C-alpha positions in Angstrom: -0.2 14.7 15.4 3.5 14.2 15.2 5.7 17.3 15.5 7.6 17.8 12.3 11.4 18.1 12.4 11.6 20.0 9.2 11.3 23.8 8.6 8.6 24.6 6.1 10.0 26.5 3.2 8.2 28.4 0.4 8.6 28.3 -3.3 7.7 24.7 -4.0 4.1 24.9 -5.1 2.0 21.7 -5.2 0.9 22.4 -8.8 4.5 22.5 -9.9 5.1 19.1 -8.3 2.2 17.5 -10.0 3.1 18.9 -13.3 6.7 17.6 -12.9 5.4 14.2 -11.8 3.3 14.0 -15.0 6.2 15.2 -17.2 8.3 12.5 -15.6 6.2 9.8 -17.3 7.7 10.9 -20.5 11.2 10.4 -19.0 12.7 13.6 -17.9 16.3 13.6 -16.7 17.4 14.4 -13.1 20.0 16.7 -11.6 21.9 17.2 -8.4 19.1 19.5 -7.2 16.4 16.8 -7.7 15.7 13.7 -5.7 14.3 11.3 -8.4 11.6 8.9 -7.4 10.3 6.2 -9.7 6.8 4.9 -8.9 5.7 1.7 -10.4 2.0 1.0 -10.6 -0.5 -0.9 -12.7 -2.5 2.2 -13.6 -3.7 0.5 -16.8 -4.6 -2.8 -15.2 -8.2 -3.8 -14.8 -10.6 -3.4 -11.9 -9.4 -3.3 -8.3 -5.7 -3.5 -9.4 -6.1 -0.3 -11.3 -7.9 1.5 -8.5 -5.3 0.3 -6.0 -2.5 1.4 -8.2 -4.1 4.8 -8.8 -4.5 5.4 -5.0 -0.9 4.2 -4.4 0.5 6.6 -7.0 -1.7 9.4 -5.8 -0.4 8.9 -2.2 3.1 9.2 -3.6 2.2 12.5 -5.2 0.6 13.8 -2.0 3.6 12.7 0.0 6.0 14.4 -2.3 4.0 17.6 -2.1 4.3 17.6 1.7 8.0 16.7 1.6 8.7 19.4 -0.9 6.8 22.0 1.1 9.0 21.2 4.1 12.4 21.3 2.4 12.6 18.3 0.2 15.0 15.3 0.8 18.1 16.8 2.3 17.4 20.0 0.5 16.7 18.3 -2.9 13.3 18.6 -4.5 11.4 15.4 -5.0 10.5 14.7 -8.7 8.2 11.8 -9.4 8.2 9.6 -12.5 5.2 7.3 -12.7 5.7 4.1 -14.7 2.8 1.9 -15.7 3.8 -1.7 -15.1 0.3 -3.0 -15.8 0.6 -5.0 -12.5 2.6 -7.5 -14.5 6.0 -8.7 -13.2 7.4 -9.0 -16.7 6.4 -5.5 -17.7 7.7 -4.2 -14.4 11.1 -5.7 -15.0 11.3 -4.3 -18.5 10.2 -0.8 -17.5 12.5 -0.7 -14.4 15.5 -1.8 -16.5 14.8 0.9 -19.0 14.4 3.6 -16.4 17.7 2.7 -14.7 19.5 2.7 -18.0 18.2 6.1 -18.9 18.5 7.9 -15.6 19.0 5.9 -12.4 16.5 6.9 -9.8 17.3 7.7 -6.1 14.3 5.8 -4.8 11.8 3.3 -6.2 8.3 2.8 -4.8 5.9 0.1 -6.0 2.2 -0.3 -5.9 1.9 -4.1 -5.6 1.1 -6.9 -6.1 3.7 -9.1 -4.4 4.6 -10.7 -7.7 5.9 -7.4 -8.9 8.1 -7.1 -5.8 9.4 -10.6 -6.3 10.5 -9.7 -9.8 11.9 -6.3 -9.2 13.7 -6.5 -5.9 16.8 -8.3 -7.3 17.3 -5.6 -9.9 17.0 -2.9 -7.3 19.6 -4.7 -5.2 21.9 -5.1 -8.1 21.8 -1.4 -8.7 22.0 -0.3 -5.1 18.7 1.6 -5.2 16.7 2.4 -2.1 13.2 1.0 -2.3 9.9 0.7 -0.4 7.5 -2.2 -1.1 3.8 -2.5 -0.4 3.5 -6.1 -1.5 5.5 -8.2 1.0 7.2 -11.4 -0.1 8.9 -14.2 1.9 12.3 -12.3 1.7 11.4 -8.7 1.0 11.8 -7.6 4.6 15.0 -9.6 5.2 17.9 -7.1 5.4 20.3 -9.9 4.5 18.5 -10.5 1.2 17.6 -6.9 0.4 19.5 -4.4 2.6 18.1 -1.3 0.8 14.5 -2.4 0.8 11.8 -1.7 3.3 8.3 -3.1 3.4 5.6 -0.6 4.1 2.6 -2.8 4.5 2.3 -5.1 7.5 3.8 -8.5 7.1 1.7 -11.5 7.5 3.0 -11.9 10.9 2.2 -8.4 12.0 -1.4 -8.9 10.9 -1.7 -12.3 12.5 -0.5 -11.2 15.9 -3.7 -9.2 16.3 -5.9 -12.3 15.5 -5.7 -14.4 18.7 -7.0 -11.6 21.0 -9.9 -11.2 18.6 -10.6 -15.0 18.6 -10.6 -14.9 22.4 -13.0 -11.9 22.5 -15.4 -13.8 20.1 -15.0 -17.2 21.7 -13.5 -18.9 18.6 -11.5 -22.0 19.7 -11.3 -23.7 16.3 -10.6 -22.0 13.0 -10.1 -22.9 9.3 -7.7 -21.0 7.0 -8.2 -20.3 3.3 -5.4 -18.5 1.5 -4.3 -17.8 -2.1 -1.3 -19.2 -4.1 0.4 -15.9 -4.5 3.8 -15.4 -2.7 2.0 -13.3 0.0 -0.8 -15.9 0.3 1.6 -18.8 0.8 3.5 -16.9 3.5 0.3 -15.9 5.1 -1.1 -19.4 5.2 1.9 -20.9 6.8 2.4 -18.1 9.3 -1.3 -18.1 10.3 -1.2 -21.8 11.2 1.9 -21.4 13.4 0.7 -18.2 15.0 -2.8 -19.6 15.9 -1.3 -22.9 17.1 1.2 -21.0 19.3 -1.7 -19.1 20.8 -3.6 -22.3 21.7 -6.2 -22.0 18.8 -7.0 -25.2 17.1 -6.4 -24.9 13.3 -8.6 -27.6 11.9 -7.9 -27.0 8.2 -5.5 -24.9 6.1 -6.4 -24.9 2.4 -4.8 -23.1 -0.5 -6.6 -22.0 -3.7 -5.2 -21.2 -7.1 -5.5 -17.3 -7.6 -6.3 -18.0 -11.2 -9.2 -20.3 -10.4 -12.9 -19.4 -10.8 -14.3 -21.8 -8.1 -13.0 -22.4 -4.6 -15.9 -24.7 -3.5 -13.7 -27.8 -3.1 -11.4 -26.0 -0.6 -14.4 -24.5 1.3 -16.0 -27.9 1.5 -12.8 -29.4 2.9 -12.7 -26.7 5.6 -16.4 -27.0 6.4 -16.0 -30.7 6.9 -13.8 -29.9 9.9 -16.5 -27.7 11.6 -14.5 -24.6 12.5 -15.9 -21.8 14.6 -14.6 -19.2 12.1 -12.9 -19.0 8.7 -9.8 -16.8 8.3 -9.6 -15.6 4.7 -6.8 -14.3 2.6 -8.2 -13.1 -0.7 -7.4 -10.1 -3.0 -9.4 -8.9 -6.1 -11.5 -11.3 -8.1 -10.8 -14.4 -6.0 -12.6 -12.8 -3.1 -15.8 -12.7 -5.0 -15.4 -16.3 -6.0 -14.8 -17.3 -2.4 -17.9 -15.5 -1.1 -19.9 -17.0 -3.9 -18.7 -20.4 -2.9 -19.7 -19.9 0.7 -23.2 -18.8 -0.4 -23.4 -21.8 -2.8 -22.7 -24.1 0.1 -25.2 -22.4 2.4 -22.5 -22.2 5.0 -23.3 -19.9 7.9 -19.8 -19.3 9.2 -18.1 -16.1 10.6 -15.4 -15.0 8.1 -12.5 -12.9 9.1 -10.7 -11.3 6.2 -7.2 -10.1 6.2 -6.1 -6.7 4.9 -6.1 -8.0 1.4 -9.8 -8.5 1.7 -10.2 -4.9 3.0 -8.2 -3.6 0.0 -10.6 -5.2 -2.5 -13.3 -2.7 -3.7 -15.9 -5.4 -4.2 -16.8 -5.4 -0.5 -17.2 -1.6 -0.3 -19.4 -1.3 -3.4 -23.0 -2.0 -3.7 -24.5 -4.3 -6.5 -24.3 -4.7 -9.4 -20.5 -4.2 -9.3 -20.0 -5.1 -5.7 -21.5 -7.1 -2.8 -21.9 -4.4 -0.1 -25.2 -4.9 1.7 -25.8 -8.4 0.3 -26.0 -11.7 2.1 -22.5 -12.5 0.8 -21.0 -10.3 3.4 -23.4 -10.7 6.3 -20.9 -12.8 8.2 -17.7 -10.9 7.1 -15.4 -8.7 9.2 -12.1 -7.5 7.8 -8.8 -6.5 9.3 -7.9 -2.8 8.7 -5.5 -0.2 10.0 -7.2 2.2 12.3 -6.3 4.9 9.7 -8.6 3.2 7.2 -11.7 3.7 9.5 -12.7 7.4 9.5 -11.9 9.3 12.7 -12.5 13.0 12.7 -9.7 13.5 15.3 -7.0 11.7 13.3 -5.2 14.8 12.2 -2.4 13.3 10.2 -4.7 10.9 8.3 -7.2 13.6 7.6 -4.4 15.9 6.3 -3.3 13.1 3.9 -6.9 12.6 2.7 -7.1 16.4 2.0 -3.9 16.4 0.1 -4.8 13.4 -2.0 -8.3 14.8 -2.8 -6.8 18.1 -3.9 -4.8 16.2 -6.6 -7.3 13.6 -7.8 -10.1 11.2 -6.8 -9.2 8.6 -4.2 -10.4 5.3 -5.8 -9.4 2.7 -3.2 -8.8 2.4 0.5 -6.0 4.2 2.3 -4.5 0.8 3.1 -2.7 1.1 -0.2 -1.6 4.8 0.4 1.7 3.8 2.0 3.8 5.7 -0.5 2.9 8.9 1.3 4.6 7.4 4.4 7.6 6.2 2.4 8.5 9.8 1.4 8.0 11.1 5.0 10.3 8.3 6.2 13.0 9.0 3.6 12.9 12.7 4.5 13.3 12.0 8.2 16.1 9.6 7.6 17.9 11.9 5.2 17.6 14.8 7.8 19.2 12.5 10.3 21.9 11.2 8.0 22.6 14.6 6.4 22.8 12.8 3.1 20.8 11.2 0.3 23.2 8.2 0.1 20.9 5.1 0.0 23.0 3.2 2.6 23.1 6.1 5.0 19.3 6.6 4.7 18.8 2.8 5.2 20.9 3.0 8.4 19.0 6.0 9.7 15.7 4.2 9.1 16.7 1.8 11.9 16.7 4.7 14.5 13.4 4.6 16.5 13.6 8.4 17.0 13.7 9.0 13.3 10.8 6.6 12.8 8.8 8.4 15.4 9.5 11.8 14.0 8.5 11.0 10.5 5.1 12.5 9.5 3.6 9.2 8.5 -0.2 8.6 8.4 -1.2 5.2 7.1 0.8 3.6 9.9 1.4 5.9 12.9 4.9 4.6 13.6 7.0 2.1 11.6 9.3 -0.2 13.5 12.2 -1.3 11.2 15.1 -2.9 12.8 18.5 -4.5 12.1 16.8 -7.9 11.9 13.7 -6.9 10.0 12.8 -4.3 7.5 9.1 -5.1 7.9 6.8 -2.3 9.0 6.1 -4.1 12.2 3.1 -2.0 13.3 2.0 -2.4 16.8 -1.3 -4.3 17.4 -3.2 -1.2 18.3 -2.7 0.0 14.7 -5.3 -2.6 13.6 -9.1 -3.0 14.0 -11.6 -5.6 12.8 -14.6 -4.0 11.2 -17.7 -5.0 9.0 -17.7 -4.0 5.4 -19.0 -0.5 4.7 -19.1 2.2 2.1 -15.7 3.7 1.2 -15.5 7.5 1.1 -12.2 9.2 0.3 -10.2 6.1 1.0 -11.8 5.3 4.4 -14.6 3.0 5.6 -17.5 4.9 7.1 
């Protein structure tokens, strides 16, 4: 467990934080004694999007609780305002502009998907607001494009760097790639082909499906015709179900290696009738996860996060979307180093490896932001490939 840099102070009770966070949804005004955090999330969306948003928001509340118990952000108490963006980019833009006009926040956290980041990041940049993003886009981690934004989830490249050693372990020499048409999916598909080619793995097919489609059979048939040893899959939410259904329909017996988007979809950790856990649909599936998402009784920081989240509300999705806990720990460490809550000074401090190491993060052990990349850049050992299993308190068992 990391040693905290911050002196724990009394008088900031968890219940007071949660009450303040809920009141913020009605639009309370901030003060010099408060560090105002706006959390965007599709809490009224449907299915997996709602569960993931709920978990993302919950992790922000748990992170704020821990930060406030240890002195706040440069002595200022964190006050959360949760805004329901319905996981819709247009709604997110409208709600964000309204919030800024009413009382500009110090920090904005989102809950995905990447389409929301695409729509909101230009507004945040225009208003010089520090932000953390869990839905990476092609430019979200580029400090030249968005100097005050930091990506919390692993970039496509971060994830992909862990694949070639896994291919070698399993003896996969030829692979096919299937990815979605979202911003993230397109980046993932292109980066996957290059990464695997560079590692000497033969990419025999790279197919994209429309995320709004209900049938991916044509793309699957195109990949199968090239006889790969394994299928690398990017799929999130309902499309994952359609892909797995298509594989079954074709009677294709192929090892499937899902990315972290697959692991973040509740379908694979839920038994029928609402899920596919334990069915033939997932018999050949493994998925990439953070080590923090697989339960380890000795992982002190992760288990502490789980306890804090459970004390507030039910954890409905995997901890892979609980990054906002880490965001607040990172901001606290950076503000401590900078001696300021100025967004530019905090952003500069977040490039210091000692600050990143000291932050009491849990979903990713240590973030590795740099002058050239504001991506999380987790080390390969932060990842594991596991079979689907039941999800309990945000972790696979």
